[in-house]
Backbone of each chain as ProteinMPNN parsed JSONL, in Angstrom:
{"seq_chain_A": "MAGGLTDGLSPSASAQFAALRRRYVAGLASRWTEIATAGDRQTLLAALHRLAGSAASFGFERLGQCARDAEARVAQGNATALAAALDELQTEIVRIA", "coords_chain_A": {"N_chain_A": [[38.44, -0.062, 66.091], [37.201, -3.194, 66.919], [38.965, -6.097, 68.194], [38.37, -9.053, 68.598], [36.131, -9.788, 66.434], [33.848, -10.841, 66.509], [33.27, -11.319, 69.096], [30.838, -12.411, 71.533], [28.621, -12.669, 69.979], [25.626, -14.469, 68.942], [25.73, -18.048, 68.583], [24.503, -18.591, 66.366], [24.624, -16.13, 64.774], [27.199, -15.7, 64.63], [28.091, -18.194, 62.802], [26.964, -17.15, 60.688], [28.296, -14.738, 60.23], [30.672, -15.772, 59.749], [30.043, -17.073, 57.093], [29.791, -14.901, 55.605], [32.024, -14.004, 55.487], [33.569, -16.092, 54.025], [32.191, -15.937, 51.521], [33.143, -13.144, 50.989], [36.052, -13.405, 50.815], [36.005, -15.212, 48.647], [35.368, -13.492, 46.903], [37.739, -11.794, 46.364], [39.485, -12.679, 44.44], [38.687, -11.625, 41.924], [38.461, -8.632, 43.004], [41.362, -8.104, 43.249], [41.838, -8.664, 40.46], [40.46, -6.421, 39.324], [42.301, -4.567, 40.639], [44.858, -5.072, 39.589], [44.634, -4.656, 36.851], [43.811, -2.066, 36.475], [43.228, 0.228, 34.392], [43.573, 3.17, 34.714], [44.535, 5.933, 36.836], [42.404, 6.598, 38.459], [40.35, 4.61, 38.466], [42.089, 2.695, 39.624], [42.529, 3.887, 42.086], [39.858, 3.66, 42.931], [39.321, 1.26, 43.337], [41.154, 0.468, 44.949], [40.076, 1.782, 47.381], [37.805, 0.805, 47.787], [38.172, -2.103, 48.637], [39.713, -1.019, 50.884], [38.053, -0.014, 52.423], [36.222, -1.87, 53.131], [37.363, -4.449, 53.984], [38.271, -4.574, 56.866], [35.824, -4.665, 58.181], [35.002, -7.261, 57.766], [36.632, -8.461, 59.342], [39.314, -8.647, 58.409], [41.835, -7.173, 58.816], [44.425, -6.51, 58.014], [44.639, -6.765, 55.217], [43.147, -4.617, 54.851], [44.764, -2.459, 55.858], [46.941, -2.86, 53.949], [45.734, -2.188, 51.599], [44.892, 0.303, 52.038], [47.664, 1.453, 52.263], [48.491, 1.248, 49.94], [46.855, 2.651, 48.341], [47.468, 5.091, 49.379], [50.255, 5.356, 48.422], [49.717, 5.599, 45.509], [48.296, 8.164, 45.633], [50.624, 9.485, 46.372], [52.08, 9.157, 44.148], [54.828, 7.79, 43.647], [55.796, 5.335, 41.894], [57.664, 3.2, 42.141], [57.355, 2.572, 45.009], [54.526, 2.063, 45.023], [54.558, -0.27, 43.352], [55.85, -1.985, 45.378], [54.026, -2.062, 47.315], [51.866, -3.208, 46.203], [52.573, -5.45, 45.564], [52.681, -6.41, 48.283], [50.268, -6.171, 48.936], [48.691, -8.444, 47.409], [50.126, -11.031, 48.227], [48.904, -10.83, 50.709], [46.474, -11.326, 49.934], [46.552, -13.66, 48.405], [47.447, -15.206, 50.999], [45.191, -14.988, 52.502], [43.281, -16.196, 50.871]], "CA_chain_A": [[37.628, -1.461, 65.649], [37.572, -4.502, 67.903], [39.899, -7.415, 68.095], [37.521, -10.002, 68.198], [34.885, -8.789, 65.851], [32.513, -11.456, 66.683], [32.899, -12.038, 70.732], [29.761, -11.906, 72.192], [27.574, -12.818, 69.154], [25.17, -15.724, 69.17], [26.375, -18.926, 67.557], [23.786, -18.595, 64.603], [25.196, -15.193, 64.239], [28.838, -16.102, 64.602], [27.874, -19.028, 62.041], [26.429, -16.262, 59.572], [29.637, -13.959, 59.59], [31.549, -16.978, 58.954], [29.689, -17.469, 55.871], [29.852, -13.538, 54.731], [33.57, -13.791, 55.316], [33.994, -16.989, 52.932], [31.922, -15.146, 50.353], [34.151, -11.771, 51.045], [37.036, -13.96, 50.444], [35.826, -15.893, 47.018], [35.291, -12.431, 45.478], [38.876, -11.213, 46.399], [40.284, -12.632, 43.512], [38.262, -10.503, 41.105], [38.88, -7.513, 43.411], [42.727, -8.108, 42.778], [42.234, -8.624, 38.951], [40.188, -4.848, 39.151], [43.427, -3.692, 40.843], [45.817, -5.305, 38.681], [44.125, -4.563, 35.225], [43.516, -0.965, 36.349], [44.003, 0.962, 33.373], [44.164, 4.308, 34.901], [44.724, 6.371, 38.362], [41.308, 6.922, 39.017], [40.142, 3.072, 38.42], [42.941, 1.919, 40.476], [42.299, 4.374, 43.308], [38.507, 3.259, 43.296], [39.361, -0.402, 43.567], [42.138, 0.06, 46.353], [39.519, 2.389, 48.057], [36.782, 0.115, 48.112], [38.7, -2.709, 49.343], [40.562, -0.559, 52.265], [36.62, 0.534, 53.186], [35.352, -3.401, 53.576], [38.402, -5.546, 54.49], [38.491, -4.784, 58.326], [34.685, -4.771, 58.58], [34.993, -8.6, 57.675], [37.853, -9.11, 60.1], [40.575, -8.745, 57.388], [42.487, -5.883, 59.005], [45.923, -6.244, 57.848], [44.154, -6.589, 54.128], [42.558, -3.285, 54.877], [45.953, -1.793, 55.571], [47.436, -3.27, 52.77], [44.776, -1.581, 50.558], [45.312, 1.58, 52.45], [48.821, 1.792, 52.035], [48.665, 1.285, 48.294], [46.111, 4.068, 47.754], [48.486, 6.191, 49.72], [51.094, 5.341, 47.156], [49.188, 5.899, 44.643], [48.061, 9.423, 45.758], [52.257, 10.314, 46.099], [52.785, 9.142, 42.408], [55.964, 7.114, 43.723], [55.861, 4.027, 41.287], [58.588, 2.021, 42.698], [56.52, 2.246, 46.212], [53.293, 1.613, 44.839], [54.644, -1.415, 43.248], [55.964, -2.734, 46.574], [52.692, -1.897, 48.358], [50.967, -3.924, 45.493], [53.092, -6.967, 45.944], [52.486, -6.742, 49.595], [48.692, -6.708, 49.13], [48.833, -9.397, 46.52], [50.685, -11.535, 49.259], [47.758, -10.883, 51.858], [45.007, -11.721, 49.447], [46.713, -15.016, 48.638], [47.528, -15.832, 52.223], [43.694, -15.408, 53.109], [42.434, -17.18, 50.224]], "C_chain_A": [[38.02, -2.54, 66.637], [38.507, -5.551, 67.435], [39.409, -8.366, 67.733], [36.111, -9.513, 67.694], [33.611, -9.845, 66.392], [32.252, -12.269, 68.24], [31.635, -11.327, 71.155], [28.391, -12.023, 71.332], [27.133, -14.158, 69.598], [25.618, -16.749, 68.259], [25.732, -19.074, 66.25], [24.337, -17.434, 63.767], [26.609, -15.283, 63.537], [28.981, -17.187, 62.809], [27.686, -17.902, 60.535], [27.388, -15.435, 59.201], [30.269, -14.81, 59.302], [31.518, -17.03, 57.381], [29.941, -16.271, 55.069], [31.392, -13.704, 54.575], [34.199, -14.693, 54.095], [33.307, -16.106, 51.8], [32.396, -14.021, 50.114], [35.312, -12.292, 50.36], [36.901, -14.467, 49.077], [35.753, -14.404, 46.314], [36.789, -11.543, 45.389], [39.56, -11.357, 45.128], [39.995, -11.785, 42.102], [38.619, -8.904, 41.607], [40.532, -7.256, 43.181], [42.957, -8.081, 41.22], [41.894, -6.897, 38.762], [41.582, -3.874, 39.56], [44.661, -3.901, 39.766], [45.72, -4.881, 37.35], [43.83, -3.21, 35.184], [44.029, -0.063, 35.404], [44.375, 2.448, 33.569], [44.186, 4.683, 36.475], [43.497, 6.195, 39.025], [40.589, 5.617, 39.11], [40.903, 2.637, 39.498], [42.787, 2.489, 41.981], [40.799, 3.806, 43.551], [38.582, 1.988, 44.096], [40.177, -0.507, 44.894], [40.986, 0.605, 47.442], [38.358, 1.577, 48.62], [37.197, -1.17, 48.928], [39.372, -2.229, 50.724], [39.016, -0.045, 53.242], [35.941, -0.945, 53.631], [36.139, -4.145, 54.557], [38.404, -5.866, 55.943], [36.823, -5.149, 58.718], [34.388, -6.537, 58.486], [36.254, -9.372, 58.217], [39.005, -8.973, 59.362], [41.263, -7.42, 57.72], [43.826, -5.508, 58.35], [45.747, -6.24, 56.094], [43.838, -5.139, 54.085], [43.678, -2.201, 54.752], [46.901, -1.802, 54.493], [47.005, -2.35, 51.625], [45.032, -0.288, 50.872], [46.446, 2.38, 51.903], [49.174, 1.768, 50.47], [48.051, 2.279, 47.975], [46.823, 5.203, 48.279], [49.476, 6.42, 48.65], [50.637, 5.893, 45.815], [48.979, 7.392, 44.285], [49.409, 10.258, 45.874], [52.649, 10.023, 44.829], [54.033, 8.632, 42.545], [55.613, 5.552, 42.884], [56.47, 2.828, 41.84], [58.037, 1.487, 44.242], [55.35, 1.723, 46.007], [53.409, 0.159, 44.367], [54.927, -2.398, 44.314], [54.593, -3.049, 47.227], [51.899, -2.818, 47.61], [51.252, -5.121, 45.694], [52.631, -7.367, 47.507], [50.522, -7.302, 49.734], [48.432, -7.903, 48.423], [49.062, -10.562, 47.447], [49.802, -11.637, 50.03], [46.741, -11.675, 51.123], [45.321, -13.338, 49.085], [47.062, -15.788, 49.695], [46.11, -15.833, 52.749], [42.988, -16.319, 52.177], [42.764, -18.195, 50.284]], "O_chain_A": [[39.169, -2.646, 67.066], [38.709, -5.744, 66.237], [39.734, -8.822, 66.637], [35.217, -8.994, 68.363], [32.487, -9.398, 66.618], [31.539, -13.224, 68.548], [31.396, -10.119, 71.158], [27.304, -11.627, 71.75], [27.785, -14.903, 70.33], [25.909, -16.385, 67.12], [26.255, -19.558, 65.247], [24.529, -17.478, 62.551], [26.989, -15.046, 62.391], [29.775, -16.918, 61.908], [28.345, -18.049, 59.506], [27.54, -15.233, 57.996], [30.639, -14.644, 58.14], [32.473, -17.035, 56.604], [30.292, -16.438, 53.901], [31.904, -13.51, 53.472], [35.074, -14.275, 53.337], [34.128, -15.503, 51.108], [32.186, -13.622, 48.968], [35.653, -11.716, 49.327], [37.779, -14.105, 48.295], [36.119, -14.292, 45.144], [36.972, -10.73, 44.483], [40.175, -10.403, 44.653], [40.882, -11.378, 41.352], [38.988, -8.056, 40.794], [40.875, -6.102, 42.926], [43.976, -7.614, 40.713], [42.709, -6.136, 38.239], [41.885, -2.806, 39.027], [45.275, -2.976, 39.234], [46.757, -4.741, 36.702], [43.547, -2.792, 34.061], [45.156, 0.414, 35.531], [45.229, 2.999, 32.875], [43.886, 3.825, 37.306], [43.488, 5.659, 40.133], [40.072, 5.567, 40.227], [40.255, 2.137, 40.417], [42.89, 1.744, 42.955], [40.674, 3.445, 44.721], [38.065, 1.734, 45.184], [39.959, -1.353, 45.761], [40.898, -0.1, 48.447], [38.007, 1.682, 49.795], [36.547, -1.341, 49.959], [39.545, -3.061, 51.615], [38.983, 0.206, 54.447], [35.113, -0.951, 54.542], [35.759, -4.439, 55.69], [38.5, -7.018, 56.364], [36.66, -5.969, 59.621], [33.504, -6.997, 59.209], [36.762, -10.419, 57.816], [39.951, -9.355, 60.051], [41.243, -6.556, 56.843], [44.215, -4.35, 58.198], [46.699, -5.717, 55.514], [44.35, -4.482, 53.179], [43.685, -1.299, 53.913], [47.58, -0.821, 54.188], [47.802, -1.841, 50.837], [45.445, 0.394, 49.934], [46.414, 3.469, 51.329], [50.165, 2.325, 49.997], [48.658, 3.02, 47.203], [46.796, 6.264, 47.656], [49.557, 7.489, 48.045], [51.357, 6.648, 45.161], [49.266, 7.905, 43.203], [49.444, 11.452, 45.575], [53.6, 10.652, 44.366], [54.708, 8.904, 41.552], [55.105, 4.678, 43.587], [55.945, 1.723, 41.978], [58.199, 0.336, 44.645], [55.001, 0.848, 46.799], [52.596, -0.663, 44.79], [54.399, -3.51, 44.288], [54.209, -4.166, 47.576], [51.077, -3.39, 48.325], [50.38, -5.937, 45.99], [52.284, -8.506, 47.822], [49.884, -8.208, 50.27], [47.683, -8.587, 49.121], [48.047, -11.255, 47.519], [49.654, -12.829, 50.296], [46.191, -12.63, 51.671], [44.505, -14.203, 49.404], [47.051, -17.01, 49.54], [45.839, -16.769, 53.501], [42.176, -17.14, 52.604], [42.102, -19.091, 49.761]]}, "seq_chain_B": "MRSLQRVMCVEDDPDIRMILEFSLATVGGYDVCMCAGGQLAIDQATAFKPDLVLLDVMMPGLTGPQTLAALRSQPGMTGVPVVFLTAKAMPDEVEELLQYGATGVIVKPFDPVTLPVDIRIYWEHGGGRRID", "coords_chain_B": {"N_chain_B": [[8.538, 9.839, 71.856], [9.339, 7.875, 68.922], [10.773, 4.849, 68.694], [13.863, 3.558, 67.514], [13.927, 1.731, 65.03], [13.454, 1.067, 62.205], [15.644, 1.113, 59.835], [17.093, 2.69, 56.691], [19.449, 1.81, 54.384], [21.907, 3.211, 52.208], [23.873, 2.137, 49.958], [26.541, 1.945, 47.335], [28.435, -0.516, 47.385], [28.346, -3.782, 46.908], [29.498, -5.786, 48.914], [29.771, -3.94, 51.202], [27.183, -3.819, 51.552], [26.499, -6.272, 52.21], [27.616, -6.783, 54.755], [26.214, -4.536, 56.036], [23.666, -5.441, 56.074], [23.917, -7.78, 57.584], [25.172, -6.797, 60.136], [23.036, -4.962, 60.698], [20.49, -5.971, 60.694], [20.694, -8.629, 61.545], [22.577, -8.545, 63.677], [21.638, -6.232, 65.232], [19.262, -6.48, 65.229], [17.164, -4.646, 63.67], [14.531, -3.507, 61.334], [15.402, -3.344, 57.945], [15.909, -1.655, 55.113], [17.602, -2.305, 52.174], [19.38, -0.218, 49.973], [20.731, 0.163, 46.714], [21.503, 2.268, 45.647], [21.179, 5.99, 45.203], [18.965, 6.777, 43.813], [16.895, 4.821, 44.258], [16.767, 4.798, 47.001], [15.459, 7.226, 47.458], [12.864, 6.47, 46.001], [11.822, 4.732, 47.575], [11.905, 5.809, 50.046], [9.321, 7.112, 51.163], [7.296, 5.158, 51.502], [8.635, 2.954, 52.979], [9.133, 4.59, 55.282], [11.781, 5.066, 56.998], [13.495, 5.305, 60.311], [15.771, 6.088, 60.452], [18.461, 7.093, 58.315], [21.321, 5.486, 56.639], [23.863, 6.682, 54.984], [26.106, 6.261, 52.119], [28.67, 8.21, 51.122], [30.164, 8.434, 48.38], [29.045, 7.568, 45.683], [28.078, 6.075, 42.464], [26.195, 7.874, 39.771], [23.402, 9.425, 41.78], [24.953, 11.129, 44.374], [25.973, 10.886, 47.677], [25.544, 13.427, 49.479], [23.857, 14.433, 47.613], [21.604, 13.076, 47.169], [20.559, 13.203, 49.963], [19.788, 15.764, 50.023], [17.775, 15.149, 48.1], [16.259, 13.339, 49.471], [15.003, 14.872, 51.461], [13.065, 16.056, 50.567], [11.106, 14.674, 50.703], [7.766, 13.434, 51.343], [7.257, 13.353, 54.83], [10.017, 12.744, 55.455], [11.499, 15.078, 56.228], [12.595, 15.634, 58.828], [14.158, 13.502, 59.364], [16.807, 11.408, 60.732], [20.116, 11.847, 59.254], [22.812, 9.838, 58.77], [25.877, 9.776, 57.459], [27.905, 7.494, 55.713], [31.535, 7.115, 55.29], [34.733, 6.521, 53.61], [36.502, 8.424, 53.939], [38.047, 10.272, 56.399], [38.91, 12.69, 57.21], [39.203, 15.488, 59.591], [37.981, 18.12, 58.21], [36.815, 17.115, 56.036], [34.907, 15.661, 57.315], [33.54, 17.597, 58.561], [32.695, 19.272, 56.427], [30.417, 17.379, 55.593], [28.708, 17.097, 57.571], [27.74, 19.577, 57.645], [26.154, 19.544, 55.416], [23.818, 18.775, 56.456], [23.631, 16.505, 57.708], [23.211, 14.16, 60.511], [25.153, 12.87, 61.72], [28.743, 10.951, 61.072], [29.899, 8.237, 60.05], [32.675, 6.16, 60.077], [34.268, 4.16, 57.473], [36.383, 1.37, 57.206], [33.674, -0.126, 59.489], [32.864, -1.252, 62.466], [31.076, -4.219, 62.453], [29.616, -5.191, 64.789], [29.637, -3.376, 66.574], [28.494, -1.237, 65.367], [25.276, -1.389, 65.434], [24.811, -0.07, 67.962], [26.218, 2.104, 67.597], [24.655, 3.536, 65.692], [22.567, 4.082, 67.083], [23.234, 5.602, 69.443], [23.496, 8.131, 67.765], [21.009, 8.243, 66.772], [19.661, 8.755, 69.662], [21.117, 10.803, 70.612], [21.847, 12.784, 68.891], [22.779, 15.411, 67.072], [25.649, 15.751, 65.362], [27.767, 13.969, 66.44], [31.057, 12.659, 65.96], [31.803, 9.25, 65.188], [34.091, 6.654, 65.57]], "CA_chain_B": [[9.422, 9.545, 70.799], [9.409, 6.635, 68.353], [11.738, 3.965, 69.061], [15.02, 3.297, 66.235], [13.544, 0.256, 64.473], [13.461, 1.364, 60.707], [16.959, 1.437, 59.065], [17.293, 2.66, 55.303], [20.869, 1.823, 54.04], [22.176, 3.344, 50.706], [25.581, 1.785, 49.636], [26.62, 0.712, 46.086], [29.414, -1.817, 47.322], [27.637, -5.266, 47.507], [30.348, -6.401, 49.872], [29.486, -3.376, 52.356], [25.533, -3.98, 51.704], [26.497, -7.519, 52.805], [27.779, -6.64, 56.014], [25.306, -3.865, 56.666], [22.577, -6.15, 56.641], [24.091, -8.728, 58.844], [25.077, -5.953, 61.386], [21.918, -4.003, 61.509], [19.2, -6.956, 60.992], [21.014, -9.902, 62.419], [23.181, -8.359, 65.219], [20.86, -4.848, 65.759], [17.647, -6.588, 65.045], [16.595, -3.439, 63.329], [13.91, -3.62, 60.153], [16.355, -2.868, 57.078], [15.598, -1.493, 53.65], [18.768, -1.738, 51.804], [19.028, 0.436, 48.966], [21.972, 0.131, 46.148], [21.9, 3.803, 44.735], [20.432, 6.884, 45.747], [17.536, 6.971, 43.442], [16.032, 3.757, 45.012], [16.441, 5.289, 48.323], [14.62, 8.405, 47.206], [11.684, 6.148, 45.629], [11.563, 3.792, 48.613], [11.764, 6.322, 51.62], [8.042, 7.505, 51.557], [7.032, 3.742, 51.739], [9.617, 2.448, 54.351], [9.427, 5.226, 56.566], [12.746, 5.149, 57.851], [13.607, 6.031, 61.262], [17.179, 6.795, 60.41], [19.035, 6.523, 57.1], [22.737, 5.449, 56.727], [24.039, 6.926, 53.451], [26.938, 6.286, 51.443], [28.941, 9.506, 50.281], [30.767, 8.315, 47.336], [28.457, 6.571, 44.82], [27.864, 6.462, 41.071], [24.678, 8.382, 40.079], [23.291, 10.716, 42.99], [25.992, 10.991, 45.315], [25.363, 11.001, 49.256], [25.055, 14.633, 49.589], [22.539, 15.024, 46.473], [20.85, 11.976, 48.06], [20.155, 13.626, 51.208], [19.071, 16.885, 49.359], [16.576, 14.833, 47.46], [15.394, 12.682, 50.54], [14.647, 15.831, 52.514], [12.022, 16.912, 49.68], [10.253, 13.446, 50.08], [6.937, 13.153, 52.295], [7.649, 12.626, 56.227], [11.536, 12.703, 55.763], [11.882, 16.43, 56.737], [13.149, 15.325, 60.117], [14.728, 11.711, 59.682], [18.398, 11.627, 60.853], [20.78, 10.842, 58.131], [24.325, 9.515, 58.985], [26.794, 9.547, 56.303], [29.08, 6.152, 55.925], [32.514, 7.299, 54.424], [35.94, 5.99, 54.153], [37.132, 9.503, 53.767], [37.739, 10.336, 57.704], [39.789, 13.903, 57.695], [38.699, 16.245, 60.156], [37.445, 19.108, 57.377], [35.691, 16.225, 55.053], [33.556, 15.51, 58.341], [32.703, 18.973, 59.016], [31.717, 19.378, 55.355], [29.514, 16.59, 55.405], [27.843, 17.795, 58.403], [27.114, 20.824, 56.714], [25.044, 19.162, 54.292], [22.885, 18.45, 57.293], [23.481, 14.89, 58.578], [23.345, 13.814, 62.065], [26.647, 12.407, 61.915], [29.55, 10.4, 60.232], [30.553, 6.868, 60.51], [33.853, 5.885, 59.05], [34.26, 2.968, 56.952], [35.38, -0.131, 57.682], [33.002, -0.32, 60.373], [32.715, -2.682, 63.081], [29.831, -4.553, 62.231], [29.042, -5.52, 65.957], [29.242, -2.027, 67.371], [27.696, -0.191, 64.416], [23.894, -1.075, 65.656], [24.855, 0.871, 69.002], [26.815, 3.492, 67.171], [23.883, 4.696, 65.023], [21.552, 4.306, 68.162], [23.835, 6.74, 69.827], [23.161, 9.154, 66.796], [19.626, 8.564, 67.086], [19.407, 9.366, 71.038], [21.82, 12.079, 71.079], [22.382, 13.525, 67.63], [24.043, 16.444, 67.178], [26.793, 15.388, 64.556], [28.988, 13.586, 66.821], [31.567, 11.678, 65.073], [32.084, 8.087, 65.792], [34.965, 5.901, 64.508]], "C_chain_B": [[9.608, 8.1, 70.46], [10.788, 5.98, 68.856], [12.568, 3.554, 67.818], [14.488, 1.983, 65.943], [13.728, 0.421, 63.135], [14.621, 1.96, 60.304], [17.141, 1.551, 57.662], [19.112, 2.903, 55.145], [20.677, 2.194, 52.504], [23.646, 3.151, 50.844], [25.541, 0.987, 48.156], [27.712, -0.581, 46.216], [28.335, -2.709, 47.931], [28.184, -5.758, 48.578], [29.676, -5.319, 51.297], [27.773, -3.414, 52.24], [25.379, -5.33, 52.773], [26.272, -7.599, 54.333], [26.973, -5.703, 56.707], [24.306, -4.621, 57.017], [22.523, -7.135, 57.669], [24.37, -7.523, 59.995], [23.857, -5.314, 61.863], [20.811, -4.724, 61.627], [19.727, -8.086, 61.991], [21.588, -9.37, 64.066], [22.069, -7.048, 65.669], [19.385, -5.469, 66.062], [16.909, -5.523, 64.439], [15.835, -4.08, 61.881], [15.156, -2.855, 59.105], [16.023, -2.79, 55.727], [16.994, -1.155, 52.963], [18.737, -1.307, 50.047], [20.526, 0.317, 47.899], [22.63, 1.6, 45.5], [20.68, 4.758, 45.508], [18.979, 7.237, 45.28], [16.571, 6.082, 43.78], [15.698, 4.284, 46.191], [15.349, 6.335, 48.312], [13.084, 7.682, 46.795], [11.076, 5.015, 46.87], [11.066, 4.535, 49.991], [10.307, 6.678, 51.928], [7.343, 6.155, 52.089], [7.624, 3.267, 53.104], [9.343, 3.383, 55.445], [10.33, 5.32, 57.36], [12.773, 5.956, 59.317], [14.724, 6.948, 61.217], [17.763, 6.481, 59.164], [20.431, 6.597, 57.422], [22.982, 5.374, 54.968], [25.299, 6.802, 53.135], [27.532, 7.451, 50.817], [29.256, 9.334, 48.714], [30.14, 7.083, 46.52], [28.195, 6.909, 43.084], [26.451, 7.03, 40.904], [24.871, 9.558, 41.074], [24.387, 10.262, 43.953], [25.561, 11.087, 47.095], [24.53, 12.388, 49.319], [23.629, 14.919, 48.705], [21.784, 14.105, 46.905], [19.806, 12.298, 49.117], [19.37, 14.786, 50.793], [17.715, 16.358, 48.94], [15.515, 14.319, 48.65], [14.475, 13.881, 51.402], [13.223, 16.457, 51.977], [10.853, 15.858, 49.844], [9.127, 13.72, 51.662], [7.39, 12.62, 53.656], [9.113, 12.39, 56.184], [12.155, 14.075, 55.733], [13.137, 16.056, 58.004], [14.175, 14.044, 60.523], [16.099, 12.127, 59.979], [18.843, 11.107, 59.8], [21.982, 10.913, 58.894], [25.034, 9.047, 57.869], [27.851, 8.334, 56.505], [30.188, 6.759, 55.014], [33.915, 6.89, 54.774], [36.695, 7.176, 54.268], [36.924, 10.079, 55.456], [38.493, 12.019, 57.937], [38.986, 14.842, 58.376], [37.44, 17.468, 59.439], [36.676, 18.458, 56.656], [34.458, 15.84, 56.208], [32.699, 16.349, 58.354], [31.712, 19.171, 57.727], [30.582, 18.56, 55.227], [28.415, 16.63, 56.515], [27.159, 19.066, 57.959], [26.16, 20.608, 55.686], [23.647, 18.852, 55.138], [22.505, 17.079, 58.056], [23.811, 15.058, 60.018], [24.541, 13.536, 62.569], [27.575, 11.532, 60.938], [30.109, 9.423, 60.745], [31.527, 6.57, 59.667], [33.852, 4.45, 58.703], [35.832, 2.526, 57.114], [35.084, 0.422, 59.373], [33.337, -1.397, 61.114], [31.238, -3.169, 63.134], [28.748, -4.958, 63.717], [28.741, -4.343, 66.687], [28.32, -1.125, 66.473], [26.029, -0.126, 64.935], [23.946, 0.177, 66.905], [25.498, 2.021, 68.574], [25.537, 4.378, 66.597], [22.614, 4.841, 66.138], [21.84, 5.654, 69.2], [23.389, 8.484, 69.192], [21.817, 9.34, 66.823], [18.824, 9.182, 68.215], [19.942, 10.677, 71.225], [21.879, 12.991, 69.777], [23.358, 14.409, 67.692], [25.51, 16.558, 66.816], [28.062, 15.248, 65.457], [29.488, 12.769, 66.148], [32.087, 10.458, 65.855], [32.946, 7.204, 64.863], [35.977, 5.307, 65.578]], "O_chain_B": [[9.923, 7.234, 71.277], [11.715, 6.627, 69.343], [11.837, 3.13, 66.923], [14.691, 1.108, 66.785], [14.492, -0.484, 62.801], [14.742, 3.184, 60.357], [17.394, 0.457, 57.156], [19.813, 3.805, 55.605], [19.798, 1.793, 51.741], [24.43, 3.759, 51.572], [24.925, -0.025, 47.824], [27.825, -1.457, 45.358], [27.672, -2.563, 48.957], [27.387, -6.255, 49.373], [29.168, -5.866, 52.276], [27.21, -2.84, 53.172], [24.597, -5.487, 53.711], [25.368, -8.113, 54.991], [26.888, -5.852, 57.926], [23.938, -4.598, 58.191], [21.584, -7.388, 58.424], [23.47, -7.476, 60.833], [23.585, -5.115, 63.047], [20.014, -4.393, 62.504], [19.192, -8.345, 63.069], [21.179, -9.684, 65.184], [21.743, -7.187, 66.848], [18.576, -5.063, 66.897], [15.737, -5.537, 64.817], [16.391, -5.018, 61.309], [15.757, -1.865, 59.523], [15.838, -3.845, 55.122], [17.519, -0.047, 53.076], [18.202, -1.946, 49.141], [21.549, 0.421, 48.577], [23.745, 1.89, 45.067], [19.679, 4.41, 46.134], [18.083, 7.756, 45.945], [15.396, 6.425, 43.653], [14.52, 4.317, 46.546], [14.416, 6.282, 49.114], [12.097, 8.274, 47.231], [9.911, 4.617, 46.888], [10.212, 4.137, 50.782], [10.029, 6.522, 53.117], [6.829, 6.214, 53.206], [6.993, 3.264, 54.161], [9.326, 2.914, 56.583], [10.035, 5.638, 58.512], [12.195, 7.031, 59.476], [14.803, 8.091, 61.667], [17.514, 5.315, 58.857], [20.883, 7.425, 58.213], [22.602, 4.594, 54.094], [25.968, 7.334, 54.02], [26.895, 7.825, 49.832], [28.664, 10.022, 47.883], [30.538, 5.921, 46.603], [28.159, 8.067, 42.667], [25.58, 6.758, 41.73], [25.82, 10.321, 41.255], [24.6, 9.079, 44.218], [24.442, 11.546, 47.323], [23.308, 12.514, 49.246], [22.613, 15.49, 49.102], [20.744, 14.725, 47.127], [18.648, 11.891, 49.21], [18.215, 14.826, 51.218], [16.668, 16.908, 49.283], [14.352, 14.696, 48.793], [13.367, 13.647, 51.885], [12.447, 17.135, 52.65], [9.78, 16.037, 49.269], [9.554, 14.086, 52.757], [7.888, 11.494, 53.686], [9.467, 11.665, 57.114], [13.274, 14.216, 55.239], [14.348, 16.255, 57.912], [14.736, 13.752, 61.58], [16.53, 13.17, 59.487], [18.321, 10.125, 59.272], [22.23, 11.886, 59.606], [24.781, 7.952, 57.367], [28.577, 8.331, 57.5], [29.804, 6.953, 53.86], [34.318, 6.874, 55.936], [37.78, 6.955, 54.806], [35.774, 10.318, 55.824], [38.503, 12.396, 59.109], [37.942, 15.116, 57.784], [36.334, 17.679, 59.937], [35.621, 19.05, 56.428], [33.266, 15.764, 55.91], [31.481, 16.212, 58.231], [30.483, 19.228, 57.757], [29.631, 19.11, 54.672], [27.291, 16.186, 56.281], [25.952, 19.287, 58.054], [25.461, 21.492, 55.19], [22.563, 18.711, 54.573], [21.524, 16.727, 58.71], [24.524, 15.914, 60.541], [24.946, 13.886, 63.678], [27.054, 11.393, 59.832], [30.78, 9.517, 61.772], [31.304, 6.697, 58.463], [33.485, 3.599, 59.513], [36.595, 3.491, 57.15], [35.804, 1.039, 60.157], [33.964, -2.36, 60.671], [30.357, -2.587, 63.768], [27.518, -5.003, 63.72], [27.718, -4.251, 67.365], [27.484, -0.366, 66.963], [25.459, 0.964, 64.895], [23.252, 1.19, 66.82], [25.309, 3.028, 69.256], [25.349, 5.56, 66.882], [21.762, 5.714, 65.968], [21.009, 6.46, 69.619], [23.112, 9.527, 69.786], [21.363, 10.482, 66.892], [17.793, 9.845, 68.098], [19.373, 11.557, 71.872], [21.986, 14.188, 70.044], [24.478, 14.304, 68.192], [26.387, 17.127, 67.466], [29.063, 15.963, 65.419], [28.743, 11.976, 65.574], [32.678, 10.552, 66.931], [32.677, 7.007, 63.678], [36.913, 4.595, 65.213]]}, "name": "protein", "num_of_chains": 2, "seq": "MAGGLTDGLSPSASAQFAALRRRYVAGLASRWTEIATAGDRQTLLAALHRLAGSAASFGFERLGQCARDAEARVAQGNATALAAALDELQTEIVRIAMRSLQRVMCVEDDPDIRMILEFSLATVGGYDVCMCAGGQLAIDQATAFKPDLVLLDVMMPGLTGPQTLAALRSQPGMTGVPVVFLTAKAMPDEVEELLQYGATGVIVKPFDPVTLPVDIRIYWEHGGGRRID"}
């Protein structure tokens, strides 16, 4: 994944990308609600998986990494480690928003 | 050989559809047909006549592999290259996806600036190379 995602884009494409990033950020609160209120393992995994698969495409690499870390913790079944990973994810969402 | 111009995308996640549209239409300059699910893609494939299909693997309803199998039976779709889009990236999983008859596998998250070139490489060379 390129460091500067929009390097080399035209000014109008860069502006469009910035607008998409704002839309993505605006949706993060509901993404977090899905994660925080997931009633079962499968729902939680799906919500984390979705975030992990999209965040870096919008330039939010750290957010994507946090979601991947939490996804891995769910798979490991370690509740304490999962809680810590979800805390980190929430902190990153708050930082971005 | 036709040039790569018409790209059909099949993806259930609205965030990914949004960035795919930007990547392929705005950055890549392709004509894009965006489908939110496999059945929509099957319904629209013959009319849109895609040069390449970018197909999500895990979707509610028809999965990517099921959609690929159904697309192949549509008129004019037999030889159209299909590239899977997946967040799963283990080598054995990639091999399994290629065995469904896909030309390649692109791993999410993808770089929206380089994706137009990545799919062109699959279009030009085919053969199941993996790009990530």
